[in-house]
GUSE-643120 format. One record per atom (N, C-alpha, C): residue number from 1; residue in three letters; atom name; x, y, z. Coordinates in Angstrom, 2 decimals. Atoms other than C-alpha are relative to their C-alpha. Layout:
residues N
(lummar NUM,'ALA','CA',(X,Y,Z)) ...
This chain:
residues 71
(lummar 1,'UNK','N',(-1.07,0.56,-0.80)) (lummar 1,'UNK','CA',(-19.59,-19.66,-24.30)) (lummar 1,'UNK','C',(0.20,0.91,1.20)) (lummar 2,'UNK','N',(-0.23,-0.75,-1.24)) (lummar 2,'UNK','CA',(-19.06,-18.60,-20.71)) (lummar 2,'UNK','C',(1.30,-0.51,0.62)) (lummar 3,'UNK','N',(-1.28,0.33,-0.64)) (lummar 3,'UNK','CA',(-15.50,-18.57,-19.37)) (lummar 3,'UNK','C',(-0.04,0.58,1.41)) (lummar 4,'UNK','N',(0.08,-0.46,-1.37)) (lummar 4,'UNK','CA',(-15.02,-18.23,-15.65)) (lummar 4,'UNK','C',(1.23,-0.48,0.76)) (lummar 5,'UNK','N',(-1.00,0.34,-0.99)) (lummar 5,'UNK','CA',(-12.27,-18.20,-13.06)) (lummar 5,'UNK','C',(0.85,1.20,0.40)) (lummar 6,'UNK','N',(-0.94,-1.10,-0.23)) (lummar 6,'UNK','CA',(-10.48,-14.86,-13.20)) (lummar 6,'UNK','C',(-0.29,0.82,1.26)) (lummar 7,'UNK','N',(0.38,-0.74,-1.20)) (lummar 7,'UNK','CA',(-12.28,-13.50,-10.06)) (lummar 7,'UNK','C',(-0.19,1.49,-0.26)) (lummar 8,'UNK','N',(0.25,-1.39,0.36)) (lummar 8,'UNK','CA',(-12.90,-10.23,-11.93)) (lummar 8,'UNK','C',(-0.86,0.00,-1.26)) (lummar 9,'UNK','N',(0.83,-0.06,1.20)) (lummar 9,'UNK','CA',(-15.50,-9.20,-14.48)) (lummar 9,'UNK','C',(0.86,0.44,-1.18)) (lummar 10,'UNK','N',(-0.74,-0.30,1.22)) (lummar 10,'UNK','CA',(-14.14,-9.09,-18.01)) (lummar 10,'UNK','C',(-0.99,0.28,-1.12)) (lummar 11,'UNK','N',(0.81,-0.41,1.14)) (lummar 11,'UNK','CA',(-15.45,-8.39,-21.47)) (lummar 11,'UNK','C',(-0.94,-1.06,-0.54)) (lummar 12,'UNK','N',(0.94,0.83,0.74)) (lummar 12,'UNK','CA',(-18.12,-9.83,-23.70)) (lummar 12,'UNK','C',(0.15,0.39,-1.46)) (lummar 13,'UNK','N',(-0.01,-0.31,1.43)) (lummar 13,'UNK','CA',(-18.02,-10.11,-27.48)) (lummar 13,'UNK','C',(-0.80,-1.02,-0.76)) (lummar 14,'UNK','N',(0.70,0.91,0.90)) (lummar 14,'UNK','CA',(-19.91,-11.68,-30.34)) (lummar 14,'UNK','C',(0.99,-0.37,-1.09)) (lummar 15,'UNK','N',(-0.95,0.48,0.99)) (lummar 15,'UNK','CA',(-17.73,-13.83,-32.62)) (lummar 15,'UNK','C',(-0.65,-1.14,-0.76)) (lummar 16,'UNK','N',(0.65,1.02,0.85)) (lummar 16,'UNK','CA',(-19.08,-15.89,-35.54)) (lummar 16,'UNK','C',(-1.41,-0.32,0.51)) (lummar 17,'UNK','N',(1.39,0.11,-0.47)) (lummar 17,'UNK','CA',(-22.62,-15.27,-34.24)) (lummar 17,'UNK','C',(-0.11,-0.76,1.33)) (lummar 18,'UNK','N',(0.00,0.65,-1.31)) (lummar 18,'UNK','CA',(-21.68,-16.68,-30.81)) (lummar 18,'UNK','C',(0.41,1.02,1.06)) (lummar 19,'UNK','N',(-0.36,-0.90,-1.10)) (lummar 19,'UNK','CA',(-21.68,-14.66,-27.57)) (lummar 19,'UNK','C',(1.03,-0.67,0.89)) (lummar 20,'UNK','N',(-1.06,0.50,-0.86)) (lummar 20,'UNK','CA',(-18.54,-15.09,-25.51)) (lummar 20,'UNK','C',(0.15,0.95,1.18)) (lummar 21,'UNK','N',(-0.18,-0.77,-1.22)) (lummar 21,'UNK','CA',(-18.26,-13.91,-21.90)) (lummar 21,'UNK','C',(1.32,-0.44,0.61)) (lummar 22,'UNK','N',(-1.36,0.34,-0.42)) (lummar 22,'UNK','CA',(-14.66,-13.76,-20.69)) (lummar 22,'UNK','C',(0.19,-0.09,1.51)) (lummar 23,'UNK','N',(-0.14,0.10,-1.45)) (lummar 23,'UNK','CA',(-15.25,-13.47,-16.95)) (lummar 23,'UNK','C',(-1.22,0.56,0.70)) (lummar 24,'UNK','N',(1.18,-0.43,-0.74)) (lummar 24,'UNK','CA',(-18.16,-13.21,-14.54)) (lummar 24,'UNK','C',(0.35,0.54,1.38)) (lummar 25,'UNK','N',(-0.38,-0.44,-1.34)) (lummar 25,'UNK','CA',(-16.17,-12.24,-11.46)) (lummar 25,'UNK','C',(-0.41,-1.02,1.03)) (lummar 26,'UNK','N',(0.41,0.88,-1.08)) (lummar 26,'UNK','CA',(-17.17,-13.71,-8.12)) (lummar 26,'UNK','C',(-1.49,0.18,0.26)) (lummar 27,'UNK','N',(1.41,-0.10,-0.37)) (lummar 27,'UNK','CA',(-20.77,-14.52,-7.26)) (lummar 27,'UNK','C',(-0.10,0.33,1.48)) (lummar 28,'UNK','N',(-0.10,-0.27,-1.43)) (lummar 28,'UNK','CA',(-20.30,-14.79,-3.50)) (lummar 28,'UNK','C',(1.34,-0.54,0.46)) (lummar 29,'UNK','N',(-1.30,0.42,-0.53)) (lummar 29,'UNK','CA',(-16.87,-14.89,-1.95)) (lummar 29,'UNK','C',(0.07,0.52,1.42)) (lummar 30,'UNK','N',(0.07,-0.39,-1.40)) (lummar 30,'UNK','CA',(-17.26,-14.80,1.81)) (lummar 30,'UNK','C',(1.34,-0.30,0.67)) (lummar 31,'UNK','N',(-1.32,0.16,-0.60)) (lummar 31,'UNK','CA',(-13.84,-14.21,3.30)) (lummar 31,'UNK','C',(0.16,1.04,1.10)) (lummar 32,'UNK','N',(-0.20,-0.92,-1.12)) (lummar 32,'UNK','CA',(-12.90,-12.64,6.62)) (lummar 32,'UNK','C',(1.26,0.84,-0.13)) (lummar 33,'UNK','N',(-1.25,-0.75,0.16)) (lummar 33,'UNK','CA',(-9.58,-11.35,5.37)) (lummar 33,'UNK','C',(-0.28,1.42,-0.49)) (lummar 34,'UNK','N',(0.16,-1.41,0.40)) (lummar 34,'UNK','CA',(-9.26,-7.58,4.89)) (lummar 34,'UNK','C',(0.89,0.36,-1.19)) (lummar 35,'UNK','N',(-0.97,-0.31,1.05)) (lummar 35,'UNK','CA',(-6.57,-7.84,2.20)) (lummar 35,'UNK','C',(-0.56,-0.10,-1.41)) (lummar 36,'UNK','N',(0.55,0.18,1.35)) (lummar 36,'UNK','CA',(-8.90,-8.63,-0.73)) (lummar 36,'UNK','C',(-0.47,1.34,-0.56)) (lummar 37,'UNK','N',(0.42,-1.26,0.62)) (lummar 37,'UNK','CA',(-9.54,-5.77,-3.20)) (lummar 37,'UNK','C',(-1.52,0.05,-0.15)) (lummar 38,'UNK','N',(1.46,-0.16,0.09)) (lummar 38,'UNK','CA',(-13.11,-4.35,-3.56)) (lummar 38,'UNK','C',(-0.64,-0.78,-1.15)) (lummar 39,'UNK','N',(0.61,0.72,1.12)) (lummar 39,'UNK','CA',(-13.65,-5.98,-6.98)) (lummar 39,'UNK','C',(-0.24,-1.48,0.31)) (lummar 40,'UNK','N',(0.13,1.40,-0.36)) (lummar 40,'UNK','CA',(-13.38,-9.38,-5.27)) (lummar 40,'UNK','C',(-1.44,-0.35,0.41)) (lummar 41,'UNK','N',(1.36,0.22,-0.49)) (lummar 41,'UNK','CA',(-16.94,-8.95,-3.96)) (lummar 41,'UNK','C',(-1.06,0.39,-1.03)) (lummar 42,'UNK','N',(0.92,-0.37,1.07)) (lummar 42,'UNK','CA',(-18.53,-8.03,-7.31)) (lummar 42,'UNK','C',(0.06,-1.05,-1.10)) (lummar 43,'UNK','N',(0.04,0.96,1.10)) (lummar 43,'UNK','CA',(-19.62,-10.19,-10.20)) (lummar 43,'UNK','C',(-1.22,0.22,-0.88)) (lummar 44,'UNK','N',(1.13,-0.04,0.91)) (lummar 44,'UNK','CA',(-22.19,-10.86,-12.89)) (lummar 44,'UNK','C',(-0.70,-1.34,-0.01)) (lummar 45,'UNK','N',(0.77,1.19,0.30)) (lummar 45,'UNK','CA',(-24.97,-13.35,-13.36)) (lummar 45,'UNK','C',(-0.53,0.19,-1.41)) (lummar 46,'UNK','N',(0.58,-0.07,1.35)) (lummar 46,'UNK','CA',(-26.30,-14.18,-16.82)) (lummar 46,'UNK','C',(-1.35,-0.68,0.03)) (lummar 47,'UNK','N',(1.34,0.55,0.15)) (lummar 47,'UNK','CA',(-30.01,-14.65,-17.34)) (lummar 47,'UNK','C',(-0.19,-0.29,-1.49)) (lummar 48,'UNK','N',(0.10,0.40,1.40)) (lummar 48,'UNK','CA',(-30.51,-16.60,-20.58)) (lummar 48,'UNK','C',(-1.42,-0.42,-0.31)) (lummar 49,'UNK','N',(1.34,0.36,0.47)) (lummar 49,'UNK','CA',(-33.81,-16.85,-22.46)) (lummar 49,'UNK','C',(0.16,-0.83,-1.27)) (lummar 50,'UNK','N',(-0.16,0.92,1.12)) (lummar 50,'UNK','CA',(-33.90,-19.86,-24.78)) (lummar 50,'UNK','C',(-1.23,-0.06,-0.91)) (lummar 51,'UNK','N',(1.20,0.05,0.83)) (lummar 51,'UNK','CA',(-37.36,-19.20,-26.22)) (lummar 51,'UNK','C',(0.20,0.77,-1.30)) (lummar 52,'UNK','N',(-0.05,-0.61,1.34)) (lummar 52,'UNK','CA',(-37.77,-18.24,-29.93)) (lummar 52,'UNK','C',(1.44,0.28,-0.45)) (lummar 53,'UNK','N',(-1.40,-0.29,0.34)) (lummar 53,'UNK','CA',(-34.38,-16.57,-30.27)) (lummar 53,'UNK','C',(0.77,0.18,1.31)) (lummar 54,'UNK','N',(-0.82,-0.07,-1.20)) (lummar 54,'UNK','CA',(-31.57,-16.74,-27.75)) (lummar 54,'UNK','C',(0.26,1.46,0.37)) (lummar 55,'UNK','N',(-0.33,-1.34,-0.49)) (lummar 55,'UNK','CA',(-31.23,-13.59,-25.64)) (lummar 55,'UNK','C',(0.51,-0.13,1.43)) (lummar 56,'UNK','N',(-0.56,0.05,-1.35)) (lummar 56,'UNK','CA',(-29.52,-12.71,-22.37)) (lummar 56,'UNK','C',(-0.04,1.38,0.64)) (lummar 57,'UNK','N',(-0.17,-1.22,-0.80)) (lummar 57,'UNK','CA',(-29.34,-10.10,-19.62)) (lummar 57,'UNK','C',(1.15,-0.24,0.95)) (lummar 58,'UNK','N',(-1.07,0.06,-1.00)) (lummar 58,'UNK','CA',(-26.28,-9.40,-17.51)) (lummar 58,'UNK','C',(-0.51,0.69,1.26)) (lummar 59,'UNK','N',(0.49,-0.51,-1.26)) (lummar 59,'UNK','CA',(-27.18,-8.88,-13.86)) (lummar 59,'UNK','C',(1.17,0.18,0.97)) (lummar 60,'UNK','N',(-1.11,-0.22,-0.93)) (lummar 60,'UNK','CA',(-24.59,-7.23,-11.60)) (lummar 60,'UNK','C',(-0.38,-0.45,1.42)) (lummar 61,'UNK','N',(0.18,0.41,-1.39)) (lummar 61,'UNK','CA',(-24.20,-8.66,-8.10)) (lummar 61,'UNK','C',(1.17,0.54,0.83)) (lummar 62,'UNK','N',(-1.03,-0.46,-0.92)) (lummar 62,'UNK','CA',(-22.30,-7.34,-5.11)) (lummar 62,'UNK','C',(-0.28,-0.63,1.36)) (lummar 63,'UNK','N',(0.11,0.62,-1.33)) (lummar 63,'UNK','CA',(-21.67,-9.14,-1.83)) (lummar 63,'UNK','C',(0.50,0.98,1.03)) (lummar 64,'UNK','N',(-0.39,-0.88,-1.10)) (lummar 64,'UNK','CA',(-21.62,-6.98,1.29)) (lummar 64,'UNK','C',(0.50,-0.89,1.13)) (lummar 65,'UNK','N',(-0.58,0.92,-0.98)) (lummar 65,'UNK','CA',(-19.22,-8.85,3.55)) (lummar 65,'UNK','C',(-0.31,0.41,1.44)) (lummar 66,'UNK','N',(0.32,-0.45,-1.36)) (lummar 66,'UNK','CA',(-20.10,-6.70,6.58)) (lummar 66,'UNK','C',(-1.36,-0.52,0.45)) (lummar 67,'UNK','N',(1.37,0.42,-0.34)) (lummar 67,'UNK','CA',(-23.82,-7.54,6.47)) (lummar 67,'UNK','C',(-0.33,-1.39,-0.53)) (lummar 68,'UNK','N',(0.18,1.33,0.58)) (lummar 68,'UNK','CA',(-23.40,-10.89,4.65)) (lummar 68,'UNK','C',(-1.26,-0.08,-0.85)) (lummar 69,'UNK','N',(1.16,-0.07,0.90)) (lummar 69,'UNK','CA',(-25.96,-9.92,1.99)) (lummar 69,'UNK','C',(0.47,0.14,-1.43)) (lummar 70,'UNK','N',(-0.26,-0.09,1.43)) (lummar 70,'UNK','CA',(-26.03,-10.21,-1.77)) (lummar 70,'UNK','C',(-0.97,1.02,-0.60)) (lummar 71,'UNK','N',(0.82,-1.03,0.65)) (lummar 71,'UNK','CA',(-27.28,-7.22,-3.80)) (lummar 71,'UNK','C',(0.11,-0.13,-1.50)) 
């Protein structure tokens, strides 16, 4: 289960043999305002492998608003 909307990365846990992700943060949030906190430009992507047994990798992403690039 993947929950999303909080605009900040949150925890992950395994419950009843099910992985639950509580927040992925923002993928890309391109805003010209200077009032947004630094965490607003960070997030996670989940790479899921469905072969044989389910596995995943969490991939951190950061948006550089000055250069308009995703890292």
